[in-house]
Steps between C-alpha positions, in 0.01 A plus 500: 500500500234508225196720538187310612246543213156558659356552150526124441275423800262797529450715192252722687737606779509882499687597817768335714819571690845405372860533613752682281787271397677749272436869430731669249393806304171415332526124553344330801502126574248379760482169685149444357278660238160487337622695194530272197828568314512589131529162324412351164275783388311516830500852645650545843304588811512860619416669826668684787765446767429693818698563818385773736448818293679346200281363221658422165340355188645176362500529121687184399568157650756253365619151600866403483513160329814391687434615858117489484494841671215729400603863465248781547584825322340814643458801273772681700798398713403415858771622737284445811490121462772271625566133555285364781231771476139389489270651239128485438435395145174610347 
C-alpha cells in the first residue's frame, strides 16, 4: 500500500504518528508521512522517528516510482523498529 503523503495537504505539519510498514536496516517505510521525498532537484524533508527512548534522525527520503512507497533513511540502522510499530515523527 502506498504511503499517504501528508506533505501534499499540509506543508506545515511538524509532528504526527505513523505505523511502520517495513523496517529493514536503515530503511523505514511508514503508512503516512509529512517528509517530502527527494525529487526533481527538490531537497527531501528531514526530521526524527521516535519510539519510547529511541530517537533517530532521518537524513534522506526517497519515493519508489513503481510502488509509490516513500522510504525514510535514518542515519543508522534501526533494529528496534518492526512492522506494525507506531512511531512519533517530528
